[in-house]
C-alpha positions as CSV (number, residue, x, y, z in Angstrom):
1,X,29.1,-61.3,55.4
2,X,25.8,-61.5,53.6
3,X,25.0,-64.6,51.6
4,X,23.2,-65.3,48.3
5,X,20.2,-67.6,48.6
6,X,19.3,-69.7,45.6
7,X,16.4,-72.1,45.1
8,X,16.5,-74.5,42.2
9,X,13.4,-76.5,41.0
10,X,11.9,-76.7,44.5
11,X,8.7,-78.9,44.5
12,X,6.7,-80.0,47.5
13,X,3.6,-82.2,47.5
14,X,1.2,-83.5,50.1
15,X,-0.7,-86.8,49.6
16,X,-4.4,-87.1,50.4
17,X,-6.5,-90.2,50.2
18,X,-7.4,-89.6,46.5
19,X,-4.8,-87.3,45.1
20,X,-1.5,-85.6,45.3
21,X,-1.6,-81.8,46.0
22,X,1.2,-79.5,44.9
23,X,2.1,-77.0,47.7
24,X,5.1,-75.8,45.6
25,X,5.7,-76.3,41.9
26,X,9.2,-75.9,40.4
27,X,10.2,-72.8,42.4
28,X,13.3,-71.1,41.0
29,X,14.7,-67.8,42.2
30,X,17.7,-66.2,44.0
31,X,18.1,-63.5,46.6
32,X,21.2,-61.3,46.2
33,X,23.4,-60.9,49.2
34,X,22.0,-58.5,51.8
35,X,18.7,-58.0,50.1
36,X,15.2,-58.7,51.4
37,X,12.5,-60.4,49.2
38,X,8.9,-60.1,50.2
39,X,6.9,-63.1,49.2
40,X,3.3,-61.8,48.5
41,X,0.3,-63.9,47.7
42,X,-3.2,-64.9,48.8
43,X,-3.8,-67.3,51.8
44,X,-3.1,-70.9,51.0
45,X,-0.8,-70.2,48.0
46,X,2.3,-71.9,49.6
47,X,4.1,-68.9,51.2
48,X,4.7,-70.5,54.6
49,X,5.6,-73.9,53.1
50,X,8.2,-72.1,51.0
51,X,9.6,-70.3,54.1
52,X,9.7,-73.6,56.1
53,X,11.7,-75.3,53.3
54,X,14.2,-72.4,53.2
55,X,14.5,-72.7,57.0
56,X,15.0,-76.5,56.9
57,X,11.8,-77.2,58.9
58,X,10.5,-79.2,55.9
59,X,12.3,-81.0,53.1
60,X,11.4,-80.5,49.4
61,X,10.4,-83.6,47.3
62,X,12.5,-82.2,44.5
63,X,15.1,-79.5,44.1
64,X,18.0,-77.9,46.0
65,X,18.7,-74.9,48.2
66,X,22.0,-73.1,48.1
67,X,23.5,-70.6,50.6
68,X,26.2,-69.0,48.4
69,X,27.4,-72.1,46.6
70,X,26.8,-74.6,49.5
71,X,24.0,-77.1,49.1
72,X,22.1,-76.8,52.4
73,X,19.0,-78.9,51.3
74,X,19.7,-81.6,53.8
75,X,21.0,-79.4,56.6
76,X,19.0,-78.7,59.8
77,X,17.8,-75.2,60.7
78,X,20.7,-74.9,63.2
79,X,23.3,-75.9,60.6
80,X,21.8,-73.3,58.2
81,X,22.2,-70.7,60.9
82,X,18.8,-69.2,60.3
83,X,16.9,-66.6,62.4
84,X,13.1,-66.8,62.2
85,X,10.2,-64.6,63.5
86,X,6.7,-66.2,63.5
87,X,3.3,-64.7,63.4
88,X,2.5,-65.8,66.9
89,X,6.0,-64.8,68.2
90,X,6.6,-68.3,69.7
91,X,8.3,-67.0,72.9
92,X,9.0,-69.4,75.8
93,X,6.3,-68.4,78.3
94,X,8.2,-69.5,81.5
95,X,11.3,-67.4,80.6
96,X,11.5,-63.7,80.9
97,X,12.5,-61.7,77.8
98,X,16.1,-61.9,78.8
99,X,15.9,-65.7,79.0
100,X,14.2,-65.9,75.6
101,X,17.2,-64.0,74.1
102,X,19.7,-66.1,76.1
103,X,18.2,-69.5,75.5
104,X,20.2,-70.5,72.4
105,X,23.4,-69.6,74.1
106,X,22.5,-71.6,77.2
107,X,22.2,-74.6,75.0
108,X,25.7,-74.0,73.7
109,X,27.0,-73.4,77.3
110,X,28.2,-69.9,76.3
111,X,29.7,-68.0,79.3
112,X,27.2,-65.8,81.1
113,X,29.4,-62.7,80.7
114,X,29.4,-63.2,76.9
115,X,25.6,-63.7,76.9
116,X,25.0,-60.5,78.9
117,X,27.2,-58.6,76.4
118,X,25.2,-59.9,73.5
119,X,21.9,-59.0,75.2
120,X,23.1,-55.5,76.0
121,X,24.2,-55.0,72.4
122,X,20.9,-56.3,71.1
123,X,18.9,-54.0,73.4
124,X,20.9,-51.1,72.2
125,X,20.2,-52.0,68.6
126,X,16.4,-52.4,69.3
127,X,16.3,-48.9,70.7
128,X,14.7,-46.9,73.5
129,X,12.8,-48.9,76.1
130,X,13.8,-52.4,75.1
131,X,16.0,-52.9,78.1
132,X,13.0,-52.4,80.3
133,X,11.3,-55.4,78.7
134,X,14.1,-57.8,79.6
135,X,12.8,-58.7,83.1
136,X,9.2,-59.3,82.0
137,X,7.6,-62.6,81.0
138,X,5.7,-62.8,77.7
139,X,2.3,-62.6,79.5
140,X,3.3,-59.2,80.9
141,X,4.2,-57.8,77.5
142,X,1.9,-56.3,74.9
143,X,1.7,-57.7,71.4
144,X,4.1,-55.1,70.1
145,X,6.5,-55.7,72.9
146,X,6.4,-59.5,72.4
147,X,7.2,-58.9,68.7
148,X,10.2,-56.8,69.6
149,X,11.5,-59.6,71.8
150,X,10.9,-62.1,69.0
151,X,12.9,-59.9,66.6
152,X,15.6,-59.5,69.2
153,X,15.8,-63.3,69.6
154,X,16.2,-63.5,65.9
155,X,19.0,-61.0,65.5
156,X,21.0,-61.8,68.6
157,X,22.4,-65.0,67.0
158,X,23.8,-63.0,64.0
159,X,22.0,-65.4,61.5
160,X,23.1,-66.0,58.0
161,X,19.5,-65.4,56.8
162,X,16.4,-64.0,58.5
163,X,13.0,-65.4,57.8
164,X,9.7,-63.6,58.7
165,X,6.3,-65.4,58.6
166,X,3.7,-62.6,58.7
167,X,5.2,-61.1,61.8
168,X,3.0,-58.0,62.0
169,X,-0.4,-59.5,61.3
170,X,-1.4,-59.8,65.0
171,X,-0.7,-56.1,65.7
172,X,-3.1,-53.2,65.5
173,X,-2.8,-50.8,62.6
174,X,-0.9,-48.0,64.4
175,X,1.6,-50.5,65.9
176,X,2.1,-52.2,62.5
177,X,3.3,-49.0,61.0
178,X,5.7,-48.3,63.9
179,X,7.1,-51.9,63.9
180,X,7.3,-52.0,60.1
181,X,9.6,-48.9,60.2
182,X,11.7,-50.4,63.0
183,X,12.1,-53.7,61.2
184,X,13.1,-52.0,57.9
185,X,15.7,-50.0,59.8
186,X,17.2,-53.2,61.3
187,X,17.3,-55.0,57.9
188,X,19.2,-52.1,56.4
189,X,21.5,-51.9,59.4
190,X,22.3,-55.6,59.5
191,X,22.4,-56.1,55.7
192,X,21.3,-59.7,56.2
193,X,19.7,-61.6,53.4
194,X,16.0,-62.0,54.4
195,X,12.7,-63.5,53.3
196,X,9.5,-61.8,54.4
197,X,6.2,-63.6,53.9
198,X,3.0,-61.6,53.9
199,X,-0.4,-61.2,52.3
200,X,-0.3,-57.4,53.0
201,X,0.8,-55.4,50.0
202,X,1.8,-52.4,52.0
203,X,4.1,-54.5,54.1
204,X,5.6,-56.3,51.1
205,X,6.3,-53.0,49.3
206,X,7.7,-51.3,52.5
207,X,9.9,-54.1,53.6
208,X,11.2,-55.8,50.5
209,X,13.9,-54.7,48.1
210,X,12.3,-57.3,45.8
211,X,8.8,-58.6,45.7
212,X,7.9,-62.1,44.6
213,X,4.2,-62.7,43.6
214,X,3.0,-66.2,44.5
215,X,-0.1,-68.1,43.6
216,X,-1.1,-71.8,43.6
217,X,2.4,-72.9,44.7
218,X,4.2,-71.0,42.0
219,X,6.3,-67.8,41.9
220,X,4.7,-65.9,39.1
221,X,7.0,-62.8,39.0
222,X,9.8,-61.2,40.9
223,X,10.8,-57.6,40.7
224,X,10.6,-54.2,42.3
225,X,7.3,-52.5,42.8
226,X,7.6,-50.4,39.6
227,X,8.7,-53.4,37.5
228,X,5.8,-55.5,38.6
229,X,3.1,-52.8,38.6
230,X,4.2,-51.5,35.1
231,X,5.0,-54.8,33.5
232,X,2.7,-57.5,35.0
233,X,3.6,-61.0,33.6
234,X,0.0,-62.2,33.5
235,X,-3.6,-61.3,34.4
236,X,-3.3,-62.7,37.9
237,X,-0.5,-60.3,38.8
238,X,-2.3,-57.4,37.1
239,X,-5.5,-58.1,39.1
240,X,-3.7,-58.8,42.4
241,X,-0.9,-56.4,42.7
242,X,-1.0,-52.6,43.1
243,X,-3.0,-50.1,45.0
244,X,-5.3,-50.0,43.2
245,X,-4.8,-53.0,41.1
246,X,-5.2,-52.8,37.3
247,X,-8.6,-52.5,35.7
248,X,-9.4,-55.6,33.6
249,X,-12.3,-55.6,31.2
250,X,-13.5,-58.4,29.0
251,X,-13.2,-57.6,25.3
252,X,-12.8,-59.4,22.0
253,X,-10.1,-59.0,19.3
254,X,-11.3,-59.2,15.7
255,X,-8.9,-58.5,12.8
256,X,-6.3,-57.1,15.2
257,X,-8.7,-54.6,16.7
258,X,-9.9,-54.6,20.3
259,X,-13.7,-54.5,20.3
260,X,-15.2,-52.8,23.3
261,X,-18.5,-50.9,23.6
262,X,-19.0,-51.5,19.8
263,X,-15.9,-49.6,19.0
264,X,-12.6,-50.8,17.6
265,X,-9.1,-50.0,19.0
266,X,-6.4,-50.8,16.5
267,X,-3.4,-52.9,17.7
268,X,0.1,-52.1,16.6
269,X,0.9,-55.8,15.9
270,X,-1.5,-58.6,14.7
271,X,-2.8,-61.1,17.2
272,X,-5.2,-63.9,16.8
273,X,-8.9,-63.3,17.2
274,X,-10.5,-64.3,20.5
275,X,-11.5,-63.3,24.0
276,X,-9.1,-61.1,26.0
277,X,-8.9,-58.9,29.0
278,X,-8.1,-55.3,28.4
279,X,-6.0,-53.8,31.2
280,X,-5.2,-50.2,32.2
281,X,-4.1,-48.4,35.4
282,X,-6.5,-46.1,37.1
283,X,-3.7,-43.6,37.6
284,X,-3.3,-43.3,33.8
285,X,-6.9,-42.3,33.3
286,X,-7.6,-38.6,32.6
287,X,-11.1,-37.5,33.5
288,X,-12.4,-35.0,31.0
289,X,-15.9,-33.8,29.9
290,X,-15.3,-34.8,26.3
291,X,-14.4,-38.4,27.1
292,X,-16.3,-41.1,25.2
293,X,-16.6,-43.4,28.3
294,X,-19.2,-42.5,30.9
295,X,-20.0,-43.8,34.3
296,X,-21.3,-43.0,37.8
297,X,-19.2,-42.8,41.0
298,X,-20.6,-45.3,43.5
299,X,-17.8,-45.3,46.1
300,X,-14.8,-43.1,47.0
301,X,-12.0,-44.8,48.8
302,X,-9.7,-42.5,50.8
303,X,-9.5,-39.8,53.4
304,X,-8.6,-36.1,53.2
305,X,-5.2,-37.0,54.7
306,X,-4.4,-39.4,51.9
307,X,-2.3,-38.1,48.9
308,X,-4.8,-39.7,46.5
309,X,-8.2,-41.3,46.4
310,X,-9.8,-44.1,44.4
311,X,-13.0,-43.5,42.5
312,X,-15.1,-46.7,42.0
313,X,-17.1,-46.2,38.9
314,X,-19.9,-48.2,37.3
315,X,-20.0,-47.8,33.5
316,X,-23.0,-47.8,31.3
317,X,-22.6,-51.5,30.5
318,X,-22.4,-52.2,34.3
319,X,-18.6,-52.8,34.2
320,X,-16.9,-51.5,37.3
321,X,-13.5,-49.8,37.2
322,X,-11.2,-47.8,39.5
323,X,-9.7,-44.4,38.8
324,X,-7.0,-42.7,41.0
325,X,-7.3,-39.0,41.6
326,X,-5.4,-36.5,43.7
327,X,-6.8,-35.9,47.1
328,X,-7.6,-32.3,46.5
329,X,-9.9,-33.1,43.5
330,X,-13.6,-33.0,44.6
331,X,-16.0,-35.6,43.5
332,X,-19.1,-37.1,45.1
333,X,-20.9,-40.4,45.1
334,X,-23.7,-40.4,42.5
335,X,-21.8,-38.0,40.2
336,X,-21.5,-38.8,36.5
337,X,-18.1,-38.5,34.9
338,X,-16.5,-39.0,31.5
339,X,-13.1,-40.2,30.5
340,X,-11.1,-41.8,27.7
341,X,-8.9,-44.9,27.7
342,X,-5.3,-44.0,28.5
343,X,-2.6,-44.5,25.9
344,X,-0.9,-47.2,27.9
345,X,-3.0,-50.4,27.8
346,X,-2.4,-54.1,28.3
347,X,-4.0,-57.1,26.8
348,X,-4.2,-60.6,28.4
349,X,-5.6,-63.9,27.0
350,X,-8.8,-64.6,28.9
351,X,-8.3,-68.3,28.8
352,X,-4.7,-68.5,30.2
353,X,-4.1,-65.0,31.6
354,X,-1.0,-64.7,29.4
355,X,0.0,-61.2,28.6
356,X,0.2,-60.4,24.8
357,X,0.3,-56.6,24.7
């Protein structure tokens, strides 16, 4: 049975000689039963610390963790019944793959016949070829094969929650795509509540039912891809999330008009004068020869096989923006283009990043 995971006011600090550093600040969120949340953020933002606290490998300074309605804050990883897959796989080098899967059951003195049945069942779930890995030691396995064994060791225990700490980052690009698809299939099959930590947006979007955007020890926003991309809570989320991320341009607001390029854009509701960031998605921009904004294409990101490409454009005032086009549309570096602002725009306070429109 899948569990709900709930974090309440989780705070974690680390003391240095001169100051106290916040690794996590007042984290609050819950994961519905059977769902996977991808925690996405830049390096050093606290993702792995958060995962360790959910696992029970570290204790929070403040706050509580609940599995369903049970407070597990003081319980060990074993008592929480977690399964965890690490970036470096963390296999026992002196055991064959079979031994790596069997190890937790040896500790509990589970009968060998029962262990063999569990290994056979796990091999069947992990698909074609896995049984041929069982009699090899980690040094005889490729990176992708080691990762399959690590995932097998995680699922064989039938954990209450599965935790993944950047498990695909050591694989090459082709193998990442294959393993990502296999992992998503397993998560759907097991319907186990899971947390997947990554700095890779493609992984986060592909694996997670929900995505949590994290920065500086805080969860900034949680939602689906569409919810976050279309309604970013602040300028950091807008600039960080999405492929491509939102264009942000420095502007001023005077008398409830956005002033950019010496032109005024009326706002529907009054806001205070000041410096702001004007945001818009590149996919919303329509290129047309009568557009009042002009620029030069200096880079085209994409291949003929991609469904879309990204034009990187330098405007007349040296501002750089990105526009998304269909792959069949033909443009060249050095070409001049014109466009207009899309109807859907966003506005963020420059000083705080707070979204106001």
